[in-house]
C-alpha positions, 0 to 999 in steps of 0.5 A, spaced: 569 708 442 562 708 446 561 714 450 556 711 455 556 704 460 550 700 462 550 695 467 544 689 467 544 683 470 545 678 465 549 677 458 542 675 455 539 682 457 546 685 455 545 683 448 538 685 447 539 692 450 546 693 446 542 691 440 537 696 441 541 702 444 546 702 438 554 703 438 554 709 443 552 705 449 557 699 452 552 694 455 555 689 460 553 684 465 554 684 473 552 677 473 547 678 479 549 681 485 556 683 486 556 686 493 553 682 499 553 680 506 559 676 508 558 668 507 562 666 514 559 671 519 553 675 521 555 681 517 550 685 521 552 690 527 545 688 531 547 693 537 549 699 532 542 700 529 543 693 525 548 696 520 549 691 515 557 690 513 557 689 505 563 685 502 565 684 495 562 677 493 569 673 492 567 670 485 565 677 483 572 681 484 575 680 477 568 682 474 568 688 479 575 690 476 573 689 469 567 694 470 571 699 473 576 699 467 570 699 463 567 706 466 574 710 466 573 713 459 565 713 459 561 720 460 555 717 463 554 710 467 547 707 467 544 702 471 538 698 468 537 692 473 530 689 474 525 694 476 524 691 483 527 691 490 532 686 488 534 690 482 534 697 485 539 694 490 543 691 486 544 697 482 545 701 488 550 697 491 554 697 484 554 704 485 557 705 492 562 700 491 564 700 484 563 707 481 563 711 488 563 718 487 561 718 479 554 720 477 550 714 476 543 714 474 538 709 474 534 706 468 527 702 469 523 699 464 518 693 464 519 690 457 525 690 453 523 693 447 526 699 443 520 704 445 520 702 452 528 702 453 528 709 449 523 712 454 526 709 460 533 712 458 530 719 457 527 718 464 533 716 467 533 718 475 536 717 481 536 711 485 530 710 490 532 710 497 525 707 500 526 701 495 533 700 497 531 700 504 526 695 504 531 690 500 536 691 505 531 690 511 529 684 508 536 681 507 538 683 514 531 679 517 533 673 513 540 673 515 539 674 522 534 668 522 538 663 517 545 665 521 542 664 528 537 658 527 541 654 522 546 652 528 540 650 532 538 645 527 545 642 527 545 642 534 539 638 534 539 634 528 545 635 523 550 639 520 549 642 514 541 644 515 538 651 514 532 655 516 529 661 513 524 666 515 519 665 509 521 658 507 520 655 514 513 658 514 512 654 507 515 648 510 510 648 516 504 649 511 506 643 508 507 639 514 501 641 517 497 638 510 501 632 511 499 631 518 491 632 516 492 627 510 495 622 515 489 623 520 484 623 515 479 617 516 475 616 509 468 614 510 463 611 505 457 614 501 453 612 495 450 617 490 444 615 486 443 618 479 437 617 474 438 617 467 431 620 464 428 622 458 422 626 455 417 621 452 415 622 445 420 626 442 424 625 436 432 624 437 436 624 443 433 627 449 436 623 455 439 627 461 441 626 468 438 628 475 442 626 482 438 624 488 438 630 493 433 629 498 429 624 501 423 626 505 425 633 505 432 631 508 438 631 505 440 624 502 445 621 506 446 614 503 452 610 507 452 603 504 450 599 498 444 596 501 441 602 502 443 605 495 440 598 492 434 599 497 432 606 494 433 604 487 428 598 488 423 602 491 424 607 485 423 603 479 416 603 478 415 610 481 413 616 477 418 621 475 415 628 475 417 635 474 416 640 480 420 646 478 424 649 473 429 655 474 433 658 469 438 664 470 443 667 465 450 667 468 456 671 466 463 668 467 468 674 467 474 674 464 480 673 468 486 678 470 492 678 466 497 674 469 501 676 475 507 672 478 503 667 482 497 666 477 502 665 472 506 660 476 499 656 478 496 656 471 503 654 468 503 648 473 495 646 472 496 647 464 503 645 462 505 641 468 511 646 469 514 647 476 515 654 479 522 654 478 521 652 470 516 657 469 520 663 472 526 660 468 522 660 461 519 667 463 525 670 464 528 667 457 522 670 454 523 677 457 530 678 456 530 677 449 529 672 443 532 672 436 526 673 431 530 674 425 530 681 423 528 684 429 533 680 434 533 679 439 527 682 443 523 681 449 517 678 448 513 679 454 513 684 460 517 683 466 515 677 470 516 678 477 510 682 479 504 682 483 500 688 479 494 686 474 495 693 471 496 694 464 499 700 460 494 704 456 497 703 450 497 696 450 490 696 452 488 700 446 492 695 442 489 689 444 482 691 444 483 693 436 486 686 435 480 683 439 476 686 434 480 684 428 480 677 430 474 675 434 469 681 432 467 687 435 462 683 439 467 680 443 470 687 445 467 690 451 464 698 451 470 700 456 476 696 458 476 691 463 479 693 470 482 689 475 483 690 482 490 689 485 491 687 492 493 692 497 500 690 497 501 690 490 506 695 487 502 699 482 507 702 478 509 695 475 505 692 470 501 685 469 505 680 465 503 680 458 506 680 451 510 686 449 507 686 442 500 683 441 501 683 433 506 677 435 502 671 435 504 665 438 504 662 431 508 667 428 514 666 433 513 658 433 519 657 429 524 662 433 521 659 440 523 652 443 517 647 445 517 650 453 518 657 450 512 657 445 507 653 450 508 659 456 508 665 451 502 662 448 499 661 455 501 668 457 498 671 450 492 668 450 491 670 457 492 677 456 487 677 450 482 674 454 483 679 460 480 685 455 474 681 452 467 680 454 464 675 459 462 668 457 454 668 458 451 661 460 443 659 461 443 655 467 438 650 468 436 647 474 430 642 474 427 639 481 424 632 479 419 628 484 419 621 485 414 619 491 418 622 497 425 622 493 427 629 490 432 629 484 435 635 481 438 636 474 443 641 473 445 644 466 448 649 463 448 652 455 453 656 452 449 663 450 456 667 448 463 664 448 466 671 450 473 670 453 473 663 452 474 664 445 481 666 446 482 662 453 480 656 456 476 653 450 479 647 450 484 646 456 483 642 462 480 646 467 482 645 474 480 652 477 475 651 483 468 651 480 470 650 473 469 643 473 462 643 475 461 648 469 463 643 464 459 638 467 453 642 467 454 643 460 455 636 458 448 635 461 443 637 456 436 638 458 431 638 453 425 643 454 421 641 459 414 643 463 412 643 470 408 637 472 411 633 466 412 626 467 418 623 465 421 617 462 426 613 466 431 609 462 436 607 468 438 608 475 445 608 477 448 607 484 455 609 485 460 608 491 464 614 493 469 615 499 470 622 502 477 624 500 483 627 505 485 634 503 490 634 497 497 635 498 500 641 496 503 642 488 507 648 486 501 651 484 497 650 490 502 652 495 504 659 491 496 660 492 496 659 499 502 663 500 499 669 496 493 668 500 496 668 507 500 674 505 507 670 505 513 672 500 513 676 494 513 675 487 520 674 487 520 669 492 515 663 491 520 659 486 526 660 490 522 657 497 520 651 493 527 650 490 530 651 497 525 646 501 527 641 495 534 642 495 535 641 503 531 635 502 525 637 507 520 636 501 520 631 495 516 633 489 513 626 487 508 626 481 508 633 481 506 634 489 510 636 495 511 631 500 515 632 506 520 628 508 522 625 515 527 630 516 522 636 514 517 633 519 523 634 524 525 641 522 518 643 522 517 641 529 523 643 532 521 650 529 514 650 532 516 648 539 522 653 540 520 659 535 512 659 535 511 666 533 517 667 528 514 662 524 507 664 525 503 665 519 500 671 521 506 674 524 510 673 517 505 676 513 505 682 518 512 683 517 511 682 509 507 688 510 511 692 514 517 691 509 512 694 503 511 700 508 518 701 508 518 701 501 512 706 501 516 711 506 511 709 511 516 706 516 523 706 517 527 700 517 530 700 524 523 700 527 521 693 523 528 690 525 527 692 532 520 689 532 522 683 529 528 682 533 526 682 540 521 676 540 526 672 536 532 674 541 527 671 547 526 665 543 533 664 541 536 664 548 531 659 550 532 654 545 540 655 546 539 654 553 534 648 552 535 644 546 538 637 546 541 633 540 536 628 538 539 621 538 536 616 534 538 609 536 538 602 532 539 595 534 545 595 529 553 595 532 559 598 529 563 593 525 569 596 527 569 598 534 562 594 537 559 600 539 551 602 537 550 605 531 545 611 530 541 615 525 544 621 522 543 626 516 548 628 511 548 632 505 546 625 501 540 623 506 540 619 512 545 614 514 548 610 520 554 613 524 558 610 530 555 613 536 562 614 538 564 619 533 569 622 532 573 617 536 570 612 531 568 615 524 565 609 521 559 610 517 554 606 512 548 607 508 541 605 510 539 600 505 532 599 503 531 592 504 530 591 497 535 586 493 538 589 487 535 586 481 541 585 477 543 578 475 548 574 480 549 581 484 546 579 492 546 587 494 541 591 496 538 598 494 540 604 497 537 611 496 543 616 494 542 623 492 545 626 486 545 633 483 539 631 479 535 628 485 534 622 489 535 615 486 536 608 488 543 604 487 546 598 489 550 597 495 555 593 491 557 599 487 562 600 483 562 593 482 554 593 480 552 599 477 544 598 477 540 605 478 533 606 478 529 612 480 524 608 483 524 602 488 523 596 484 518 591 486 521 585 489 519 578 485 514 573 489 
């Protein structure tokens, strides 16, 4: 029988660590939290220093009994939950509720490899009280907001709605962006591009230059007539080189991934949403069967905001780069990346556990999504310790009478980190697309005063564009830049907004629903400070300071609760139910029908509810395409999301993800 008991969160992690530790250790899973605040009450004694009331989660009671039974004959008990606030709190709660009075040690590691796990068990420690305080503070804040705001949403809009301290700020950002898009007025503008060439040169020498100035002023061409007039005037003009500027530029290697940048790049390059990225990353972290060594964690812990890398991993990757790409690609000193002020410096960036395990060597052991994400993480880590890419940037000013054209070109001198990362991928970061365009525009050797040949002039119509809707990637970037949320919260924030139908993901972009607008507007009206971006960011900083031991939890909770209580009292006294009337009448009692929201979306309800409980769906007005049906399509909701079904269901079972276009 094993002498030691080890508690982790998930069965996969338990299997991986069990293989590493061997028969002297029994490794079991807690399946996440066993202890939490009660579901049907506040669970926080506000008048008694915000003391939380923790209870065993009903569905975990049987598991708790099993854990106690497992622990009876064990010499030592270890908690090896994830190396963050949440993991520390899960472990501490298990110790307090399950193993109270027993000697329980905390084990923390950032990668699940034999070496990392072995070293962690040698350095087993007591629980970090400050980390626990910070997690408890966050949990209490979130419970207070959710517990008191949700009933207000029920009173104002509909039962079953919810609000969250951080999620509501994210919704506000999405709604504000949508209103900017709705208010945007597009304006027309034109560009004129000259395709020029170097006369009397053998081979291809064509390049493009764009009209930038007219009479020393910025070229502003607003109509087709203006553009065609300029083209007409330029056809017989001489194009002469005025000035040539050449500068060598370096593009430095990106930092290894942290949670937010991994989620952003996984969306940009793989089209993974945030939740999918974290799910696949967790699989890679917790362990994959790879033959003789199975199972083993392939990447370091995926919830981190620190770009730090372990010294031994830097030595390994620099040696690997030298072998694969050559010594010219290895910088003299390792690249160092600056962390944000709030980053937890003890954490590592997301990197492969072993650089020797290339993506290709693991292809047979990984599914398609696992391989693609591992390859992205692996190549990004290689690139992070390589020399910068070097370009020769050329700018040529070309005069044609009163018109000034500018040609920009860029020539790659040294590939640097691009040999490992972003070489053939679609580049979507701001500024990189411009670099690609410059590289395409190959400018031949030119001399000042040289007269160029004109091949053609091309006027092109353009329209100013509204700001884009948020994607998972750009929303996470905005939240991170504003200091809202932390690595573990980005994916759950987006997931919750979609689950509540406040936001829908359409073609990869986040669109607020009518309900989302109403919820956000109500919160802005009655709780402007609580969902203020800066106020929320300051609260995040204070939670970090609790973890650093600089603040006490009670101080932060008091500071938050005072303005919240003031807004809450005002809202409770003044908020009124929003009633949206229609011109339709109940076919059972004759009273008017009103619009309501439920779990499955918007529907019509009798205004005399609950005396009359009649209700019906709101049709789209589009006829069902099924033959001889005569029904109309209704928006419905399932576990997989929204779809359109026939009003004659179950007689007609037609469904569609999109609304079919009616035939004329």
